[in-house]
C-alpha angles and dihedrals in degrees: 000000000000113000115239117244113237122226089254090050091051089050090054091052091051091047090052092049088047093052095046099041115131109182111200123234095249089060093049091047093053093042091052093066115114105229123171118202117184099171107105091205094063108097100182141359126223109224095183134009111175131167122183118192121193117192112208127206091252088057094253114143120218112205117197115183134188128182133174121187133179113210111221104176139017090259087066095064091102086076085078090064101095122196133177121190118209095183122197111341092352120145126208112232101176141344128190136165135183135192130199112189124210090265090058097252113146129218133183136203119198133196094275091057092064117087123211121237142173107236100203119075094173095060122084091217140343136156096234110124136180135190120218142178141165114244116229119246095018092168137125110294094025129121118225117195125185133186132175143157125210129181109219134190102210121202090206129038096236137108128205115209115190104184098168123072143151091289125062113256120216094192130007119183135182121191124189124191119187137174117268113284095025122125139197139212123204135202125191135204129185131026097303134074138153136210115244115247119200115222110180108304093343135085118217134197120188128185122183134201100011110181122232124259094233116206116257127182113267092002123160121264111292090233089064092051103040124104106244146158130216114206126196119192130188143176131236091283088064094217112212087231090068105043096098101237134124089236091055093047090051090050090051093051092043089057089053091056098047109137091354091113095047108132124233122213087258092054092047092049092048093050092051092043093053094047099040109142093010115121108168127078096239095053093049095047094046092050095050096042090050089053091054093046095046106032107032113070124212108250123150124212109171122174124167110321087001085095085074107017119074124228115249120277087241093058094047093046092049095046094039091221141080144138126268097286091043092054090048090051094052094045091050089052093050092048091050090057091060094045100265119129122213142169139205120264121198116203141161117233090214099083113229096025090105106067115196090217094053114063108205142130090255094145134124103181142047125212134164136258110208113199114236117222118231094253093062107096124226116259098038092102129038099211104059126139121197118204125213087254089063094248113138127213131193107218114216136171111213091185090065103085097190106043113085124226109277094042135077128201115246100261090059094049125092088013136128118244139170117246108208117206134168088265100050137278137316126190113234134184117226116226127257105233124230118259090243090065091063105047138165113188116182124185123181136183117195142175120216112207126210091251090060097256121134128211129177153119133259134200119200122194115194132187134169117010092345086066096037095057093048093046089051091051097042098044092054095051142066126240094272092051091049091053090049091052092052091045091051091052092048090046091066089066105025137049127210094001126154120217107223104180142352136193127185115198131193091007094151098037102087092179091065133060118272112241125201123187122185140162127207144164128220123195118213094012091146118058124217119221107178107292091351130086118204122205130177109227092198097076101173142015133050117222099165125083132188119266112192123224097242118116113256133216099187135051122266112243116227093192098225147346113275146168115208124179130183126190117179127178119193120192108216123222119260114271096031130105134183114261099175138007133203114260116259115253130211123177134167119179097167095244090059141359135205135187134171141166139180121215139178123227110178106297093346127098111206123197121184133172143165126208118190128184113195103171136045098227144019117224119229091250088066095047094110090052090052093048091051091044095052093041093054091046090051090051092049092051091054097042116120135212115225120228128190132187112259113237113261118242 
């Protein structure tokens, strides 16, 4: 057992690092810059961010990195958390860090002060390693400097340079050194770029005064917003792997998958056994995709190029587990055995990370494109891509246990992806699904008692991601946890309620809608104001969300398209009549629409509404429309009907 270090012991370590600190000149030079930052939201400023890559003749890549940061506010203390990734087969050569606090005291961290870690808790095993340490004196006014060198063995001859981040950068620099006769090809994204300058045998790109990407609520992924450059480099042989094109990247990945989908007799037998008696395309595909979703667990084992290359279908079938690309490989093999062709699709779950103008292997997920035969009519499936050649593919994610074939969850929609065929790669764009494909329909019948209490029952019908998210939550929980989830959702709309019964139907049938039935009672639901009784017709469900008044630079993400409908009927107590009703509301902003109305039918109060989201984001120019939209929805949700006692005869 490792002995804990006391506070006095820690102080001795700091004193030793203070006494032995030797801050290099490049740190002092960067730290000596006079930079004035008035923006109170900026937590730190990057004075220097420099990466030098040296390509060796054996194709090794030496990465030498330097960074100098001045911490401005306490929120910037995380700049003292220093991390170096070695990646697959990478080797640490050297690591150093220095701190200069606002009083001018200097500290140093050496290689031995950095501890090695495995970054992925969800993987069974991989050989990715990182080294990390906490810099001393990471406080406002301090300078944190960091330098390391790592020898990498890249599988692809490409470099990703992200020079824009959530801190402003005074100077960002990329340096590339290559053997004689080698060339490079660059691709830029964002508002910033730089011309390459050749200095001896090296190429250098420098960008100054890059503004911060400041956090905004519901903003897109920072990878989709950041200024960046992708760089492909290649030798005299001009390997197709290095030419910086989607076709070449597809060819590279296709080579990695050669013979991986070859069926074994066991795979062939299983495919025919599962589809015995099935003759049509849909029945076969649904049966085999269900097998992958239900019977093959997600477990990742990635060693070396295993971060890219799938295990064989035979290994995954025998073990009954694999990661995303392994599950795709096995499903493709099973489909082939029943006469259905399919291909790999590489995608990034952070929408916008894959830029169509920047060919690169910037992917984090593998899914499958299932070729549709000519006899399958359009409109049967929601996740179909049609190529310029006319060929149609059904896009499916076998890793997603709760989304049926024909659908895609929202982060895979409206996204660029690389279709990998035997001939190379082709960039495709996944479809944005219609709101009707992701529906939440809620119907409630209630009784309002004379004492103001409300009792009733509700039925929810969920499809698409509304169903997928609930299935994910319910299948991973016991009965008590399920009740707690339903109670938490009701608690957003109701106070002091008691949940009396629940029933979840078709939980394990992902091809059908998920149905939830529940009964509850709420004391004091109606509020008395003298001779008047106030009741909120909208019993459950919040559609509106707060949009602050600050100016925005980036779009607001709406997560996914959706159609949500509520219909509530409230039976009024004897002797009461409706004196006033909320005004009906009808809004259409293009990106979303909302309409509601409250009606009286005898002794019943009927509230109905429809909320439709058509787009995935709202641009800053439409921010005022969104604010008005959400404000009016919030007002509608709080609006009350007024009841009075009818005069007695």
